[in-house]
N, C-alpha and C positions, 0 to 999 in steps of 0.2 A: 384665428384660436384651435386649433387643430395642435399648430404646430407648437404653442403657446404648454395645451395638457402636454406634446410628447418628450419636451425640453425638462416638464416639470415633473416627468416620470424616469428619462438620465439622468435630473440629479440630485431624485433622492435614490436612484443604483447609487449612483459616485459615493453618498454623503453613507448607504450602508457600508458598501463594498471599503470601504474607506475608514468607518472604526470596526471594522470586522476580527476579531482577535490576530491572526496569522499576519494584518496589515500589508502582503499585500492587492494587487491593484486585482480585481477578482473578477465579471462580468454578474457572477451568482451570488446571487442572494446566500446567504446559509441555510436557513431553512431553501432552498431551488435545492442547493445541493439535500439534502438529506430526501425532498421528494424523485428529486433523475436517482438519487443511491436505489433510491426504495421503484423506481419503473424498472430500473434498469433488472436488479435481480428475479422482479416478477421474471420476467425478459428473458434474464438465463433459466431462471428455472422450470420453465416451461419448455424451454430447450434441448427434455433428455437425452435426443439425436446426441446435438452438438455440445455441451455441456453432463456428462451423467452420472447427478452428486448421488455423493456415499453417505447409505442411511444410516440416518445415526440410531434412529433405533437398534441398527442390526452389529453398528460400530462404534456402541459410547464410549471403548480407550479411548479410540481415537478421536473426540470433538472434546473429556475434560482433558486429554494433552494439551491441548490445541488449547484448550477455552483458559484450565489454570495461568498457563504462560503469556493467552491476551491479557486477563483481569492481571498481572502481578507485572507484565509491561505499564498496563491506563492507570495503574500507579504509584505512578511517573510526576513530580511536579513538574513538567513542560506539558502534558501534554495541553492542549487547548483547547479542547472541546468533548471531555469524555463524556460532560451527559446528553451533549446535547444529537449527542451524532449515536445511532443503534450501535454500535460493533457485531457486529457480526460476523462469525465464520460458516464459510464454507469448502467445501471439499473434493473437489470434483475427481473420479476413476474415474484418469487414465496419464497411459506416464508418462506427459509430457511433463519436463522437471521445470516448472514454473512457478511465479505464484502476483497473483493483482487486486490491487484494489481498488474499487470504487465507492464514486464517492457518494460522502454521509455516515460512512465508517465500514463500509462489506468490503471482510477481505476471506479470497477465495485461496483456495493453495489447490495443488495436486497431485496426488497420489505420488507420479515422478518424480517427486522434489521431498518427498519425504522420505525416499527408499533410499534416493541416489542419496541425504546425506547421512553421516557418520556418528554424532554429536549433536545431541537437542540446543547446548546453546549455537550451534550454527542459522537452524532453526530457525529461535529463540532473537539472530539477526536483520534474520529477512522479514517477519514478521512486524521487526520492528522497523524497517525498512518499509515493508505496508501499512503498516501503520499513519508512518509521516505522510507519507505521500496523502491518507485520510484528513489526515489530523492538519496537513499547516497545507490541503485542499487544491495538489498542484494537479488533480486528477481534470479540474474545473476548467482550473485557471488553463492547461493545457489546453482543451476543446473547446476556447474560445479562442483561444490562438488557431484553428485547427479551421475551426467548422463560420469565423469570422464574428464581427460583431452585428450582420445584419440582418444577416439569419439566425441568431443568436434571439435578436430584441424580436425577429417575427412566431418563432417559437413561443416567450416566452409573453407578448403580449396574442396569444392563441389563434391565433387568424387561419395558418396551418397543422389543425392535430393529428393530416392524412400522416404530415411532414416531421413531427415530431414521431412516431411511430413509425418508420424510417431509419431512425437514427439512434430507437434506443436501437431498435433493429440490433443496427447496424454496427455498435459500442458492443454492443454483448459476444458480437461474435469477432471484434478485433478489441473488444476495453484492454489488452493485451499489450496496445502497441497504441499505444497515448502518444503522442510525440511530448517526452515531457525531457524538459531543457535541463542541459548543461548544470548550471545550477541549482536545480528539483531535484534532481541529481544526488551532486553534494550537500542539500542541504539533508538527503535522503540518508546519507551515508552518516556526515556528524549525531544527526538522529537516535539514528539502528546505536550506534556506541555507544549516544546519554541514557537513553530509554533501560538500556539494557543495565551497566550502572549504575541506577540507577536503586536496582533492583537487588541487586548488593549479594546475587543469583548466580544471574544468567554472564558467560564471560564475554565482556565483552566490545571483543572482535571475533566473536561470529559467524558477519556478518566478510569480516578482512576472512577465514581463513576460508569459506562461500564460495568469495571471489580469484580463492588461488587453485581450489581445489577442479573450480571451471575454467582458471589461461589452464591448467601443467595440463588436462584429463582429457580438454578440450583438439588440444594435434592441432592434428590435420584435416577434422571430421568438418568446417565447421565454426560459422559463433554458433556456441553456448547458445538456446532458447533464454537464458531468464536475458546476458548479455543483448540478444539483437533483440528484446520487449522493451531491455531499459539501459538505453544507451552507454556505451562504459569509455573512458580513458588512462591510457598508460599510467597514470599519478592518481587517480577513486583508492589504489588499496593508499599508497602511502597518505593519502593524505587522511586515512581515515585513525593509521595509523597518530598522522599529529595531533587530531583529535586523541586521543585517551594516553595518546605521554601529558598534553595539554592536560587534560584531569585525575595527569599522578602527580603533575609539576602540582598543582593543588593541593589537594591530598594525598600524599606522602604513606604515611598511613594505610595506605588502602593500596597503593602498590606488593607490594606482597601479603596480600585477601588473597582470601581461596577461591578463589571462580568454578562455578558448578559447570561440570562438562555434558555429564550427561549420557553422556556413548552409550550403556547399560538402560535406561531405562528409554533409547528411545532407539532401540535397537528392538525389544517388546515390542514397544506399537507397531514398527518395522513389519516385524514378524504376524500382527493381525491383522495386515491389510490383504486386501486381496489380490 
């Protein structure tokens, strides 16, 4: 009897994941993505020593700037879970040049990344990249591969609540180092171009410019933080260019469109940061 119940449970999971909008096999349901993101966000916010969050009331311009950018990106028809996910932005006051996404639409940006960039369009490209990781559910897909079917099954069945807390705490500290696959990264790069293109505002090759800046300025100082937590290869920049060129070929009138780079606006925001 227990075996039949377990088989029914597993088939239910496979049915739900098989019918999800993103079409990829993922052990988590969309609802569990949202629940997991909420718990992970709470864990991050409860650890100000590791994650010193920039106060929204003290730095309203920064959050308004990022929120406007996110709203523009989420207006894309390519977003799958616009209504279902929370889509919350948190800024972490640290010199780390990085950003990461948690399940359910929780997005985190370090002040070090914002200061490092010179153009708002580059930040929009990075944001669109992270939106893809959340929207295409790459985070829980990576967790499934990293922690294994049996461990996650035990957690989802509620057999070991303390283990779930340990997992959440671990991910709060290492959430930027989830082992995204090359396929995940290519998809995030691809949709970074699609999403910014759909805004008809931000230069769609912002993510490419960011990669080039990291590589050119990295020099002999080792792998830049963002590329160390978002596995890279020599083809990613070329692939981003190919996606953009394909869009131009399909929309020739947009080839000479006056995209916005937002250097002045971004510089003004940087000046407000601590």
